[in-house]
mmCIF file of the N, C-alpha and C atoms, coordinates in Angstrom:
data_MODEL
# 
_entry.id   MODEL 
# 
loop_
_atom_site.group_PDB 
_atom_site.id 
_atom_site.type_symbol 
_atom_site.label_atom_id 
_atom_site.label_alt_id 
_atom_site.label_comp_id 
_atom_site.label_asym_id 
_atom_site.label_entity_id 
_atom_site.label_seq_id 
_atom_site.pdbx_PDB_ins_code 
_atom_site.Cartn_x 
_atom_site.Cartn_y 
_atom_site.Cartn_z 
_atom_site.occupancy 
_atom_site.B_iso_or_equiv 
_atom_site.pdbx_formal_charge 
_atom_site.auth_seq_id 
_atom_site.auth_comp_id 
_atom_site.auth_asym_id 
_atom_site.auth_atom_id 
_atom_site.pdbx_PDB_model_num 
ATOM 1   N N  . MET A 1 1  ? 21.128 175.469 108.282 1.00 0.00 ? 1  MET A N  1 
ATOM 2   C CA . MET A 1 1  ? 19.902 176.042 107.751 1.00 0.00 ? 1  MET A CA 1 
ATOM 3   C C  . MET A 1 1  ? 20.112 177.506 107.410 1.00 0.00 ? 1  MET A C  1 
ATOM 4   N N  . LYS A 1 2  ? 20.955 178.184 108.157 1.00 0.00 ? 2  LYS A N  1 
ATOM 5   C CA . LYS A 1 2  ? 21.179 179.593 107.901 1.00 0.00 ? 2  LYS A CA 1 
ATOM 6   C C  . LYS A 1 2  ? 21.705 179.818 106.486 1.00 0.00 ? 2  LYS A C  1 
ATOM 7   N N  . ASN A 1 3  ? 22.574 178.936 106.005 1.00 0.00 ? 3  ASN A N  1 
ATOM 8   C CA . ASN A 1 3  ? 23.087 179.067 104.638 1.00 0.00 ? 3  ASN A CA 1 
ATOM 9   C C  . ASN A 1 3  ? 21.976 178.944 103.612 1.00 0.00 ? 3  ASN A C  1 
ATOM 10  N N  . GLN A 1 4  ? 21.008 178.060 103.866 1.00 0.00 ? 4  GLN A N  1 
ATOM 11  C CA . GLN A 1 4  ? 19.894 177.906 102.934 1.00 0.00 ? 4  GLN A CA 1 
ATOM 12  C C  . GLN A 1 4  ? 19.062 179.174 102.887 1.00 0.00 ? 4  GLN A C  1 
ATOM 13  N N  . GLN A 1 5  ? 18.856 179.807 104.031 1.00 0.00 ? 5  GLN A N  1 
ATOM 14  C CA . GLN A 1 5  ? 18.072 181.029 104.058 1.00 0.00 ? 5  GLN A CA 1 
ATOM 15  C C  . GLN A 1 5  ? 18.799 182.129 103.303 1.00 0.00 ? 5  GLN A C  1 
ATOM 16  N N  . THR A 1 6  ? 20.107 182.185 103.428 1.00 0.00 ? 6  THR A N  1 
ATOM 17  C CA . THR A 1 6  ? 20.891 183.175 102.700 1.00 0.00 ? 6  THR A CA 1 
ATOM 18  C C  . THR A 1 6  ? 20.763 182.936 101.202 1.00 0.00 ? 6  THR A C  1 
ATOM 19  N N  . LYS A 1 7  ? 20.837 181.684 100.792 1.00 0.00 ? 7  LYS A N  1 
ATOM 20  C CA . LYS A 1 7  ? 20.703 181.357 99.373  1.00 0.00 ? 7  LYS A CA 1 
ATOM 21  C C  . LYS A 1 7  ? 19.343 181.782 98.838  1.00 0.00 ? 7  LYS A C  1 
ATOM 22  N N  . SER A 1 8  ? 18.271 181.568 99.624  1.00 0.00 ? 8  SER A N  1 
ATOM 23  C CA . SER A 1 8  ? 16.940 181.917 99.134  1.00 0.00 ? 8  SER A CA 1 
ATOM 24  C C  . SER A 1 8  ? 16.807 183.415 98.921  1.00 0.00 ? 8  SER A C  1 
ATOM 25  N N  . ALA A 1 9  ? 17.509 184.202 99.722  1.00 0.00 ? 9  ALA A N  1 
ATOM 26  C CA . ALA A 1 9  ? 17.450 185.654 99.562  1.00 0.00 ? 9  ALA A CA 1 
ATOM 27  C C  . ALA A 1 9  ? 18.140 186.076 98.276  1.00 0.00 ? 9  ALA A C  1 
ATOM 28  N N  . MET A 1 10 ? 18.979 185.193 97.741  1.00 0.00 ? 10 MET A N  1 
ATOM 29  C CA . MET A 1 10 ? 19.731 185.522 96.537  1.00 0.00 ? 10 MET A CA 1 
ATOM 30  C C  . MET A 1 10 ? 19.028 185.047 95.274  1.00 0.00 ? 10 MET A C  1 
ATOM 31  N N  . VAL A 1 11 ? 17.845 184.462 95.398  1.00 0.00 ? 11 VAL A N  1 
ATOM 32  C CA . VAL A 1 11 ? 17.084 184.001 94.238  1.00 0.00 ? 11 VAL A CA 1 
ATOM 33  C C  . VAL A 1 11 ? 16.714 185.216 93.395  1.00 0.00 ? 11 VAL A C  1 
ATOM 34  N N  . PRO A 1 12 ? 16.992 185.169 92.095  1.00 0.00 ? 12 PRO A N  1 
ATOM 35  C CA . PRO A 1 12 ? 16.654 186.309 91.241  1.00 0.00 ? 12 PRO A CA 1 
ATOM 36  C C  . PRO A 1 12 ? 15.163 186.608 91.270  1.00 0.00 ? 12 PRO A C  1 
ATOM 37  N N  . ALA A 1 13 ? 14.826 187.863 91.126  1.00 0.00 ? 13 ALA A N  1 
ATOM 38  C CA . ALA A 1 13 ? 13.428 188.284 91.141  1.00 0.00 ? 13 ALA A CA 1 
ATOM 39  C C  . ALA A 1 13 ? 12.626 187.569 90.056  1.00 0.00 ? 13 ALA A C  1 
ATOM 40  N N  . ALA A 1 14 ? 13.258 187.248 88.941  1.00 0.00 ? 14 ALA A N  1 
ATOM 41  C CA . ALA A 1 14 ? 12.566 186.572 87.843  1.00 0.00 ? 14 ALA A CA 1 
ATOM 42  C C  . ALA A 1 14 ? 12.035 185.207 88.275  1.00 0.00 ? 14 ALA A C  1 
ATOM 43  N N  . ALA A 1 15 ? 12.717 184.557 89.225  1.00 0.00 ? 15 ALA A N  1 
ATOM 44  C CA . ALA A 1 15 ? 12.268 183.249 89.699  1.00 0.00 ? 15 ALA A CA 1 
ATOM 45  C C  . ALA A 1 15 ? 10.949 183.366 90.454  1.00 0.00 ? 15 ALA A C  1 
ATOM 46  N N  . ASP A 1 16 ? 10.679 184.525 91.009  1.00 0.00 ? 16 ASP A N  1 
ATOM 47  C CA . ASP A 1 16 ? 9.450  184.757 91.750  1.00 0.00 ? 16 ASP A CA 1 
ATOM 48  C C  . ASP A 1 16 ? 8.360  185.403 90.898  1.00 0.00 ? 16 ASP A C  1 
ATOM 49  N N  . ALA A 1 17 ? 8.654  185.717 89.678  1.00 0.00 ? 17 ALA A N  1 
ATOM 50  C CA . ALA A 1 17 ? 7.704  186.416 88.811  1.00 0.00 ? 17 ALA A CA 1 
ATOM 51  C C  . ALA A 1 17 ? 6.415  185.607 88.689  1.00 0.00 ? 17 ALA A C  1 
ATOM 52  N N  . GLY A 1 18 ? 5.303  186.259 88.948  1.00 0.00 ? 18 GLY A N  1 
ATOM 53  C CA . GLY A 1 18 ? 4.006  185.619 88.795  1.00 0.00 ? 18 GLY A CA 1 
ATOM 54  C C  . GLY A 1 18 ? 3.568  184.780 89.977  1.00 0.00 ? 18 GLY A C  1 
ATOM 55  N N  . MET A 1 19 ? 4.411  184.640 90.982  1.00 0.00 ? 19 MET A N  1 
ATOM 56  C CA . MET A 1 19 ? 4.067  183.834 92.152  1.00 0.00 ? 19 MET A CA 1 
ATOM 57  C C  . MET A 1 19 ? 3.091  184.612 93.028  1.00 0.00 ? 19 MET A C  1 
ATOM 58  N N  . ASP A 1 20 ? 1.970  184.003 93.359  1.00 0.00 ? 20 ASP A N  1 
ATOM 59  C CA . ASP A 1 20 ? 0.983  184.611 94.247  1.00 0.00 ? 20 ASP A CA 1 
ATOM 60  C C  . ASP A 1 20 ? 1.235  184.070 95.649  1.00 0.00 ? 20 ASP A C  1 
ATOM 61  N N  . TYR A 1 21 ? 1.923  184.843 96.455  1.00 0.00 ? 21 TYR A N  1 
ATOM 62  C CA . TYR A 1 21 ? 2.299  184.392 97.787  1.00 0.00 ? 21 TYR A CA 1 
ATOM 63  C C  . TYR A 1 21 ? 1.137  184.374 98.763  1.00 0.00 ? 21 TYR A C  1 
ATOM 64  N N  . SER A 1 22 ? 0.007  184.927 98.394  1.00 0.00 ? 22 SER A N  1 
ATOM 65  C CA . SER A 1 22 ? -1.141 184.926 99.297  1.00 0.00 ? 22 SER A CA 1 
ATOM 66  C C  . SER A 1 22 ? -1.874 183.588 99.285  1.00 0.00 ? 22 SER A C  1 
ATOM 67  N N  . VAL A 1 23 ? -1.630 182.759 98.271  1.00 0.00 ? 23 VAL A N  1 
ATOM 68  C CA . VAL A 1 23 ? -2.275 181.458 98.157  1.00 0.00 ? 23 VAL A CA 1 
ATOM 69  C C  . VAL A 1 23 ? -1.676 180.503 99.187  1.00 0.00 ? 23 VAL A C  1 
ATOM 70  N N  . SER A 1 24 ? -2.536 179.851 99.931  1.00 0.00 ? 24 SER A N  1 
ATOM 71  C CA . SER A 1 24 ? -2.067 178.907 100.943 1.00 0.00 ? 24 SER A CA 1 
ATOM 72  C C  . SER A 1 24 ? -1.357 177.727 100.287 1.00 0.00 ? 24 SER A C  1 
ATOM 73  N N  . PRO A 1 25 ? -0.259 177.285 100.883 1.00 0.00 ? 25 PRO A N  1 
ATOM 74  C CA . PRO A 1 25 ? 0.450  176.110 100.347 1.00 0.00 ? 25 PRO A CA 1 
ATOM 75  C C  . PRO A 1 25 ? -0.235 174.785 100.694 1.00 0.00 ? 25 PRO A C  1 
ATOM 76  N N  . CYS A 1 26 ? -1.308 174.839 101.473 1.00 0.00 ? 26 CYS A N  1 
ATOM 77  C CA . CYS A 1 26 ? -1.993 173.618 101.891 1.00 0.00 ? 26 CYS A CA 1 
ATOM 78  C C  . CYS A 1 26 ? -2.516 172.849 100.674 1.00 0.00 ? 26 CYS A C  1 
ATOM 79  N N  . ILE A 1 27 ? -2.249 171.529 100.674 1.00 0.00 ? 27 ILE A N  1 
ATOM 80  C CA . ILE A 1 27 ? -2.756 170.669 99.596  1.00 0.00 ? 27 ILE A CA 1 
ATOM 81  C C  . ILE A 1 27 ? -3.676 169.580 100.160 1.00 0.00 ? 27 ILE A C  1 
ATOM 82  N N  . ASN A 1 28 ? -4.183 169.812 101.385 1.00 0.00 ? 28 ASN A N  1 
ATOM 83  C CA . ASN A 1 28 ? -5.110 168.903 102.051 1.00 0.00 ? 28 ASN A CA 1 
ATOM 84  C C  . ASN A 1 28 ? -4.543 167.513 102.292 1.00 0.00 ? 28 ASN A C  1 
ATOM 85  N N  . VAL A 1 29 ? -3.247 167.443 102.536 1.00 0.00 ? 29 VAL A N  1 
ATOM 86  C CA . VAL A 1 29 ? -2.579 166.222 102.986 1.00 0.00 ? 29 VAL A CA 1 
ATOM 87  C C  . VAL A 1 29 ? -1.953 166.604 104.326 1.00 0.00 ? 29 VAL A C  1 
ATOM 88  N N  . CYS A 1 30 ? -2.799 166.699 105.338 1.00 0.00 ? 30 CYS A N  1 
ATOM 89  C CA . CYS A 1 30 ? -2.390 167.260 106.626 1.00 0.00 ? 30 CYS A CA 1 
ATOM 90  C C  . CYS A 1 30 ? -1.916 166.161 107.567 1.00 0.00 ? 30 CYS A C  1 
ATOM 91  N N  . VAL A 1 31 ? -0.643 165.819 107.440 1.00 0.00 ? 31 VAL A N  1 
ATOM 92  C CA . VAL A 1 31 ? -0.034 164.789 108.271 1.00 0.00 ? 31 VAL A CA 1 
ATOM 93  C C  . VAL A 1 31 ? 1.295  165.342 108.777 1.00 0.00 ? 31 VAL A C  1 
ATOM 94  N N  . MET A 1 32 ? 1.384  165.525 110.091 1.00 0.00 ? 32 MET A N  1 
ATOM 95  C CA . MET A 1 32 ? 2.626  166.041 110.660 1.00 0.00 ? 32 MET A CA 1 
ATOM 96  C C  . MET A 1 32 ? 3.631  164.899 110.791 1.00 0.00 ? 32 MET A C  1 
ATOM 97  N N  . ASN A 1 33 ? 4.798  165.107 110.249 1.00 0.00 ? 33 ASN A N  1 
ATOM 98  C CA . ASN A 1 33 ? 5.865  164.117 110.289 1.00 0.00 ? 33 ASN A CA 1 
ATOM 99  C C  . ASN A 1 33 ? 6.632  164.302 111.597 1.00 0.00 ? 33 ASN A C  1 
ATOM 100 N N  . PRO A 1 34 ? 6.645  163.292 112.479 1.00 0.00 ? 34 PRO A N  1 
ATOM 101 C CA . PRO A 1 34 ? 7.315  163.448 113.766 1.00 0.00 ? 34 PRO A CA 1 
ATOM 102 C C  . PRO A 1 34 ? 8.830  163.597 113.653 1.00 0.00 ? 34 PRO A C  1 
ATOM 103 N N  . GLN A 1 35 ? 9.404  163.120 112.564 1.00 0.00 ? 35 GLN A N  1 
ATOM 104 C CA . GLN A 1 35 ? 10.856 163.222 112.389 1.00 0.00 ? 35 GLN A CA 1 
ATOM 105 C C  . GLN A 1 35 ? 11.282 164.612 111.941 1.00 0.00 ? 35 GLN A C  1 
ATOM 106 N N  . THR A 1 36 ? 10.489 165.253 111.091 1.00 0.00 ? 36 THR A N  1 
ATOM 107 C CA . THR A 1 36 ? 10.868 166.564 110.563 1.00 0.00 ? 36 THR A CA 1 
ATOM 108 C C  . THR A 1 36 ? 10.115 167.711 111.237 1.00 0.00 ? 36 THR A C  1 
ATOM 109 N N  . ALA A 1 37 ? 9.022  167.392 111.940 1.00 0.00 ? 37 ALA A N  1 
ATOM 110 C CA . ALA A 1 37 ? 8.127  168.394 112.541 1.00 0.00 ? 37 ALA A CA 1 
ATOM 111 C C  . ALA A 1 37 ? 7.505  169.292 111.475 1.00 0.00 ? 37 ALA A C  1 
ATOM 112 N N  . LEU A 1 38 ? 7.365  168.752 110.267 1.00 0.00 ? 38 LEU A N  1 
ATOM 113 C CA . LEU A 1 38 ? 6.746  169.464 109.151 1.00 0.00 ? 38 LEU A CA 1 
ATOM 114 C C  . LEU A 1 38 ? 5.562  168.658 108.641 1.00 0.00 ? 38 LEU A C  1 
ATOM 115 N N  . CYS A 1 39 ? 4.605  169.354 108.057 1.00 0.00 ? 39 CYS A N  1 
ATOM 116 C CA . CYS A 1 39 ? 3.487  168.683 107.409 1.00 0.00 ? 39 CYS A CA 1 
ATOM 117 C C  . CYS A 1 39 ? 3.995  167.986 106.148 1.00 0.00 ? 39 CYS A C  1 
ATOM 118 N N  . ASP A 1 40 ? 3.640  166.727 105.975 1.00 0.00 ? 40 ASP A N  1 
ATOM 119 C CA . ASP A 1 40 ? 4.073  165.991 104.777 1.00 0.00 ? 40 ASP A CA 1 
ATOM 120 C C  . ASP A 1 40 ? 3.464  166.581 103.503 1.00 0.00 ? 40 ASP A C  1 
ATOM 121 N N  . GLY A 1 41 ? 2.330  167.239 103.622 1.00 0.00 ? 41 GLY A N  1 
ATOM 122 C CA . GLY A 1 41 ? 1.679  167.807 102.445 1.00 0.00 ? 41 GLY A CA 1 
ATOM 123 C C  . GLY A 1 41 ? 2.266  169.131 102.006 1.00 0.00 ? 41 GLY A C  1 
ATOM 124 N N  . CYS A 1 42 ? 2.285  170.091 102.913 1.00 0.00 ? 42 CYS A N  1 
ATOM 125 C CA . CYS A 1 42 ? 2.685  171.449 102.524 1.00 0.00 ? 42 CYS A CA 1 
ATOM 126 C C  . CYS A 1 42 ? 4.096  171.834 102.949 1.00 0.00 ? 42 CYS A C  1 
ATOM 127 N N  . GLN A 1 43 ? 4.732  170.989 103.747 1.00 0.00 ? 43 GLN A N  1 
ATOM 128 C CA . GLN A 1 43 ? 6.102  171.232 104.206 1.00 0.00 ? 43 GLN A CA 1 
ATOM 129 C C  . GLN A 1 43 ? 6.231  172.449 105.124 1.00 0.00 ? 43 GLN A C  1 
ATOM 130 N N  . ARG A 1 44 ? 5.157  172.763 105.876 1.00 0.00 ? 44 ARG A N  1 
ATOM 131 C CA . ARG A 1 44 ? 5.218  173.851 106.851 1.00 0.00 ? 44 ARG A CA 1 
ATOM 132 C C  . ARG A 1 44 ? 5.244  173.283 108.262 1.00 0.00 ? 44 ARG A C  1 
ATOM 133 N N  . SER A 1 45 ? 5.839  174.049 109.179 1.00 0.00 ? 45 SER A N  1 
ATOM 134 C CA . SER A 1 45 ? 5.807  173.700 110.592 1.00 0.00 ? 45 SER A CA 1 
ATOM 135 C C  . SER A 1 45 ? 4.444  174.096 111.156 1.00 0.00 ? 45 SER A C  1 
ATOM 136 N N  . LEU A 1 46 ? 4.130  173.611 112.351 1.00 0.00 ? 46 LEU A N  1 
ATOM 137 C CA . LEU A 1 46 ? 2.871  173.991 112.988 1.00 0.00 ? 46 LEU A CA 1 
ATOM 138 C C  . LEU A 1 46 ? 2.813  175.497 113.215 1.00 0.00 ? 46 LEU A C  1 
ATOM 139 N N  . ASP A 1 47 ? 3.924  176.109 113.593 1.00 0.00 ? 47 ASP A N  1 
ATOM 140 C CA . ASP A 1 47 ? 3.956  177.561 113.792 1.00 0.00 ? 47 ASP A CA 1 
ATOM 141 C C  . ASP A 1 47 ? 3.657  178.303 112.493 1.00 0.00 ? 47 ASP A C  1 
ATOM 142 N N  . GLU A 1 48 ? 4.210  177.816 111.386 1.00 0.00 ? 48 GLU A N  1 
ATOM 143 C CA . GLU A 1 48 ? 3.976  178.459 110.085 1.00 0.00 ? 48 GLU A CA 1 
ATOM 144 C C  . GLU A 1 48 ? 2.516  178.302 109.654 1.00 0.00 ? 48 GLU A C  1 
ATOM 145 N N  . ILE A 1 49 ? 1.947  177.136 109.914 1.00 0.00 ? 49 ILE A N  1 
ATOM 146 C CA . ILE A 1 49 ? 0.542  176.894 109.575 1.00 0.00 ? 49 ILE A CA 1 
ATOM 147 C C  . ILE A 1 49 ? -0.348 177.809 110.402 1.00 0.00 ? 49 ILE A C  1 
ATOM 148 N N  . ALA A 1 50 ? -0.080 177.898 111.701 1.00 0.00 ? 50 ALA A N  1 
ATOM 149 C CA . ALA A 1 50 ? -0.901 178.715 112.592 1.00 0.00 ? 50 ALA A CA 1 
ATOM 150 C C  . ALA A 1 50 ? -0.792 180.195 112.251 1.00 0.00 ? 50 ALA A C  1 
ATOM 151 N N  . ALA A 1 51 ? 0.367  180.643 111.815 1.00 0.00 ? 51 ALA A N  1 
ATOM 152 C CA . ALA A 1 51 ? 0.594  182.058 111.522 1.00 0.00 ? 51 ALA A CA 1 
ATOM 153 C C  . ALA A 1 51 ? 0.031  182.486 110.172 1.00 0.00 ? 51 ALA A C  1 
ATOM 154 N N  . TRP A 1 52 ? -0.229 181.542 109.293 1.00 0.00 ? 52 TRP A N  1 
ATOM 155 C CA . TRP A 1 52 ? -0.575 181.866 107.910 1.00 0.00 ? 52 TRP A CA 1 
ATOM 156 C C  . TRP A 1 52 ? -1.741 182.841 107.782 1.00 0.00 ? 52 TRP A C  1 
ATOM 157 N N  . GLY A 1 53 ? -2.806 182.634 108.496 1.00 0.00 ? 53 GLY A N  1 
ATOM 158 C CA . GLY A 1 53 ? -4.015 183.445 108.358 1.00 0.00 ? 53 GLY A CA 1 
ATOM 159 C C  . GLY A 1 53 ? -3.810 184.924 108.667 1.00 0.00 ? 53 GLY A C  1 
ATOM 160 N N  . SER A 1 54 ? -2.906 185.230 109.568 1.00 0.00 ? 54 SER A N  1 
ATOM 161 C CA . SER A 1 54 ? -2.664 186.625 109.933 1.00 0.00 ? 54 SER A CA 1 
ATOM 162 C C  . SER A 1 54 ? -1.321 187.140 109.414 1.00 0.00 ? 54 SER A C  1 
ATOM 163 N N  . ALA A 1 55 ? -0.620 186.331 108.659 1.00 0.00 ? 55 ALA A N  1 
ATOM 164 C CA . ALA A 1 55 ? 0.699  186.718 108.145 1.00 0.00 ? 55 ALA A CA 1 
ATOM 165 C C  . ALA A 1 55 ? 0.575  187.782 107.059 1.00 0.00 ? 55 ALA A C  1 
ATOM 166 N N  . GLY A 1 56 ? 1.513  188.688 107.040 1.00 0.00 ? 56 GLY A N  1 
ATOM 167 C CA . GLY A 1 56 ? 1.578  189.686 105.986 1.00 0.00 ? 56 GLY A CA 1 
ATOM 168 C C  . GLY A 1 56 ? 2.254  189.113 104.753 1.00 0.00 ? 56 GLY A C  1 
ATOM 169 N N  . GLU A 1 57 ? 2.298  189.903 103.714 1.00 0.00 ? 57 GLU A N  1 
ATOM 170 C CA . GLU A 1 57 ? 2.865  189.441 102.444 1.00 0.00 ? 57 GLU A CA 1 
ATOM 171 C C  . GLU A 1 57 ? 4.325  189.005 102.596 1.00 0.00 ? 57 GLU A C  1 
ATOM 172 N N  . ALA A 1 58 ? 5.111  189.768 103.326 1.00 0.00 ? 58 ALA A N  1 
ATOM 173 C CA . ALA A 1 58 ? 6.535  189.437 103.491 1.00 0.00 ? 58 ALA A CA 1 
ATOM 174 C C  . ALA A 1 58 ? 6.708  188.114 104.236 1.00 0.00 ? 58 ALA A C  1 
ATOM 175 N N  . GLN A 1 59 ? 5.895  187.881 105.261 1.00 0.00 ? 59 GLN A N  1 
ATOM 176 C CA . GLN A 1 59 ? 6.001  186.638 106.014 1.00 0.00 ? 59 GLN A CA 1 
ATOM 177 C C  . GLN A 1 59 ? 5.560  185.455 105.162 1.00 0.00 ? 59 GLN A C  1 
ATOM 178 N N  . LYS A 1 60 ? 4.503  185.624 104.379 1.00 0.00 ? 60 LYS A N  1 
ATOM 179 C CA . LYS A 1 60 ? 4.059  184.542 103.495 1.00 0.00 ? 60 LYS A CA 1 
ATOM 180 C C  . LYS A 1 60 ? 5.112  184.235 102.441 1.00 0.00 ? 60 LYS A C  1 
ATOM 181 N N  . ARG A 1 61 ? 5.729  185.276 101.909 1.00 0.00 ? 61 ARG A N  1 
ATOM 182 C CA . ARG A 1 61 ? 6.798  185.070 100.925 1.00 0.00 ? 61 ARG A CA 1 
ATOM 183 C C  . ARG A 1 61 ? 7.949  184.282 101.551 1.00 0.00 ? 61 ARG A C  1 
ATOM 184 N N  . ALA A 1 62 ? 8.318  184.620 102.787 1.00 0.00 ? 62 ALA A N  1 
ATOM 185 C CA . ALA A 1 62 ? 9.403  183.922 103.479 1.00 0.00 ? 62 ALA A CA 1 
ATOM 186 C C  . ALA A 1 62 ? 9.047  182.452 103.710 1.00 0.00 ? 62 ALA A C  1 
ATOM 187 N N  . ILE A 1 63 ? 7.800  182.195 104.092 1.00 0.00 ? 63 ILE A N  1 
ATOM 188 C CA . ILE A 1 63 ? 7.363  180.811 104.299 1.00 0.00 ? 63 ILE A CA 1 
ATOM 189 C C  . ILE A 1 63 ? 7.415  180.035 102.984 1.00 0.00 ? 63 ILE A C  1 
ATOM 190 N N  . TRP A 1 64 ? 6.946  180.644 101.902 1.00 0.00 ? 64 TRP A N  1 
ATOM 191 C CA . TRP A 1 64 ? 7.004  179.980 100.591 1.00 0.00 ? 64 TRP A CA 1 
ATOM 192 C C  . TRP A 1 64 ? 8.445  179.669 100.197 1.00 0.00 ? 64 TRP A C  1 
ATOM 193 N N  . GLN A 1 65 ? 9.365  180.562 100.490 1.00 0.00 ? 65 GLN A N  1 
ATOM 194 C CA . GLN A 1 65 ? 10.769 180.310 100.169 1.00 0.00 ? 65 GLN A CA 1 
ATOM 195 C C  . GLN A 1 65 ? 11.303 179.124 100.964 1.00 0.00 ? 65 GLN A C  1 
ATOM 196 N N  . LEU A 1 66 ? 10.921 179.040 102.240 1.00 0.00 ? 66 LEU A N  1 
ATOM 197 C CA . LEU A 1 66 ? 11.331 177.894 103.048 1.00 0.00 ? 66 LEU A CA 1 
ATOM 198 C C  . LEU A 1 66 ? 10.745 176.600 102.494 1.00 0.00 ? 66 LEU A C  1 
ATOM 199 N N  . ILE A 1 67 ? 9.501  176.652 102.059 1.00 0.00 ? 67 ILE A N  1 
ATOM 200 C CA . ILE A 1 67 ? 8.853  175.457 101.490 1.00 0.00 ? 67 ILE A CA 1 
ATOM 201 C C  . ILE A 1 67 ? 9.621  174.987 100.251 1.00 0.00 ? 67 ILE A C  1 
ATOM 202 N N  . ARG A 1 68 ? 9.979  175.930 99.376  1.00 0.00 ? 68 ARG A N  1 
ATOM 203 C CA . ARG A 1 68 ? 10.739 175.546 98.168  1.00 0.00 ? 68 ARG A CA 1 
ATOM 204 C C  . ARG A 1 68 ? 12.073 174.913 98.543  1.00 0.00 ? 68 ARG A C  1 
ATOM 205 N N  . GLN A 1 69 ? 12.742 175.445 99.542  1.00 0.00 ? 69 GLN A N  1 
ATOM 206 C CA . GLN A 1 69 ? 14.015 174.866 100.000 1.00 0.00 ? 69 GLN A CA 1 
ATOM 207 C C  . GLN A 1 69 ? 13.809 173.460 100.540 1.00 0.00 ? 69 GLN A C  1 
ATOM 208 N N  . ARG A 1 70 ? 12.763 173.294 101.329 1.00 0.00 ? 70 ARG A N  1 
ATOM 209 C CA . ARG A 1 70 ? 12.496 171.989 101.923 1.00 0.00 ? 70 ARG A CA 1 
ATOM 210 C C  . ARG A 1 70 ? 12.151 170.964 100.858 1.00 0.00 ? 70 ARG A C  1 
ATOM 211 N N  . ARG A 1 71 ? 11.384 171.350 99.882  1.00 0.00 ? 71 ARG A N  1 
ATOM 212 C CA . ARG A 1 71 ? 11.024 170.420 98.796  1.00 0.00 ? 71 ARG A CA 1 
ATOM 213 C C  . ARG A 1 71 ? 12.250 170.055 97.966  1.00 0.00 ? 71 ARG A C  1 
ATOM 214 N N  . ALA A 1 72 ? 13.118 171.010 97.727  1.00 0.00 ? 72 ALA A N  1 
ATOM 215 C CA . ALA A 1 72 ? 14.327 170.748 96.948  1.00 0.00 ? 72 ALA A CA 1 
ATOM 216 C C  . ALA A 1 72 ? 15.291 169.835 97.694  1.00 0.00 ? 72 ALA A C  1 
ATOM 217 N N  . ALA A 1 73 ? 15.261 169.879 99.029  1.00 0.00 ? 73 ALA A N  1 
ATOM 218 C CA . ALA A 1 73 ? 16.176 169.082 99.832  1.00 0.00 ? 73 ALA A CA 1 
ATOM 219 C C  . ALA A 1 73 ? 15.727 167.621 99.978  1.00 0.00 ? 73 ALA A C  1 
ATOM 220 N N  . ARG A 1 74 ? 14.510 167.325 99.583  1.00 0.00 ? 74 ARG A N  1 
ATOM 221 C CA . ARG A 1 74 ? 14.005 165.947 99.711  1.00 0.00 ? 74 ARG A CA 1 
ATOM 222 C C  . ARG A 1 74 ? 14.725 164.997 98.848  1.00 0.00 ? 74 ARG A C  1 
# 
C-alpha cells in the first residue's frame, strides 16, 4: 500500500484541477464490506468516514486520493 500512496503523491497537479475536495464522497450506498473494511459505496474506511466532518482540506484531499486508488484497483 505504501507504493500506492507514493504514486498518488506523484499525480500531476493538472489531474486534480477543478476537484472540490470538500464534497463528501458519500453516494448513499452505505454498506461496509467485511472483507475490505471499506464502504462499498464510497470506498472509505470507518475511520475516514468518521473523520470527514472535522477533516481539513489536506486530510480530505488525502482521503480522495485513497478513494481513487481503491476504485482503480477494483
